C-alpha positions, 0 to 999 in steps of 0.5 A: 651896807644899808639899803634905804627903802624910801616908801616906808623909811626902812632899810636892810638890817641882818645877821651873819649866821644861819639858825634852824637846827637838826630835826630828829628823824621822822617815824613817818614816810616823807611826802613827795619832794614837791611838798617840800620847800627849801629856805635860806636865811636872807635877812635879820630885822630889828626896830630902833627906839624910833620904831624904824625897822631895818634889815641886813642881808646875810651873805650866801656863803660863810667861812667854814673849815674848808674856806667859804661854803654856801649856807645849807637850806632849811627844808619845810614840809608844806600842804595847800592852805586856803587864805582870804586876803583884803583887796589892798591894805588901803581898803583894809585900813579904810574899813578899820577907820569906818569901824571905829566910827561905829559903822561897818564896811564890806570888803571884797575879800580875795580867796587863794590857795597857797603852799603853807606849812604842813601843821599836821606834821610834827617835823614841820612844827619842830623846825618852825619852833626852832626857827622861832626860838632863835629870835631870842638869841645871838648865834652861837650862844646858849639856847641857839639851835644850829643846823650844823657845827661847821660854820663860824658864827659872827655877832649879828646886828640889831642887838645894840641898846637902842634897838629895843623893839620888833625883832626877828629873821627872814627866810626865803626859798631859792626862787623867792616864791615863799618867804618866812618872817619870824617874830621874837616874843617877850624877853623878861629880865629874869630870863636873859632880859635884853634891850627889848624888855621894856617895850615888850612889856608895854605891848603885852600890857596894852594888847592882852590886858582888860583895861590898860593893865589896871589889875589893882589899885597898886598898879600903874596903868599903861593908859588912862582909860580906867573909869572906876568901879570896873568900867573902862572907856572903850574908845580910849583903850582902842586909841591906845593901841594905834600908836605908831611906835607899838608893835602891830603898826611896826609889823604892818610896815615890816610886812609891807617892806618884805612884800616890796622886797619880794613882790611875787612871794607867798609870805608866812609868819611865825612867832612865839608868845607875844611874837605869835600873837603879833603874827596872828594879827598880821595874818588877819591883816594880810591873809598870810599863813601863820603858826603861833607858839604859846601865844596870849589870846589875841582876839580881843586885840584884833577887835580893839584894833578894828581889824575887819574879820575875814570870812575864814581864818583857817590859815592861822594855827596856834600851837600850845600846851595846857600847862602853860597859863599864858595861852590858857588865859589863867596867868591872871590877877595881882598875885599870879606869877605874871602879875607879880612880874608886872604883866597883865596877861588877862586875855584867853580867846584866840583866832583861827585853828588850835593844836593843843597838847594836853600836857596836864593829862598826858604828862602830869605837868602842873600849870606853871609859867616856867613851862612857857618858854619855846625851848620847853615845847621843843625839847619836851613836846615836839622832839618826840612822838605824841602817843595820844595823837598817834592813837588817833592815827595822827602826828599832832593833836587834832585841830580844833577851834575856840568858838565859845570864848569871852574875854574880860566879861567882868568889865563894863566897856563904854564911852564914859566921861571923866 
């Protein structure tokens, strides 16, 4: 049954099956039980071609060999996370409008300490990565991570041809105190494809290109902001990002609806690739803890969207490896693998904290786009201890920041007449 949410034109849309997966035994002692949250799959979310988002509830019990049985919980290790949140979305949006007029607004940011995913633990990252990976798949198909084989899997909703946008799942603890929103990344035609492929590509080329995906004169740009000789109209390219059918506005509406459904919950956001960058942008907007896997650089998009920068962004964590050219910002140019597929992935600067696995040095991997899928991170990086981190007494590489970074330095931005 669909439940309309009149405030935002949403409804409830979901799946009929659970997904994370069996996490390998951890070689380190577990923290006390009060540092673990148990999550249950509650909803599937999807966006239609008209940018409306829908949810559907997941039944608490599914058929098993012995009749109906409850869905097993997903246990995630936590640690305190300090976040900074705007006083309200209305004030945050007003500050964005003021910024677009060339003025600055002062927000009275609210600081809070909430339970967040313990990103210093390999097991946490592994489980979150598997949850994120499943946003690409129908339950039971190749690539789907199962927690157990004893459940019967049905066909989920949200994969119909007209459901071509924002997609993922929603988890919640039993007491609804914490909710996890997962967001799917880019689906590409040569790797499964799917109904979201075209809109995924449009969002990639708007969010992560220097100027409307105008890589060379042979490209058809996704907006008309190029002014010749390396010049890009700043106001034009910023305006192109605020269309309500694009994924950032859709994500804002989705988050608001989850907040209406779970008014007292602490919301986490996780995603891979495009989904990871969108998770980060929403994390800046709402102060939600974020874990983003292999994301393209989203700092430039945050600036173009005029998102007011919070005093601290330590609640946002990016996880990537050095052989993936997408987060490293090296899959650029018309002759790159991304370029030949029609993707202008030109950004390289990220917000928040970074956990970087140096697979080029430690595993002798070459830099190539085939290492970008989340399955590569799961099967070859997170599923086993990382010796370079263990030598420092850590489970994962030490957290760092990307403070000295500049996007698209070869372009000139301003208000240019046609």
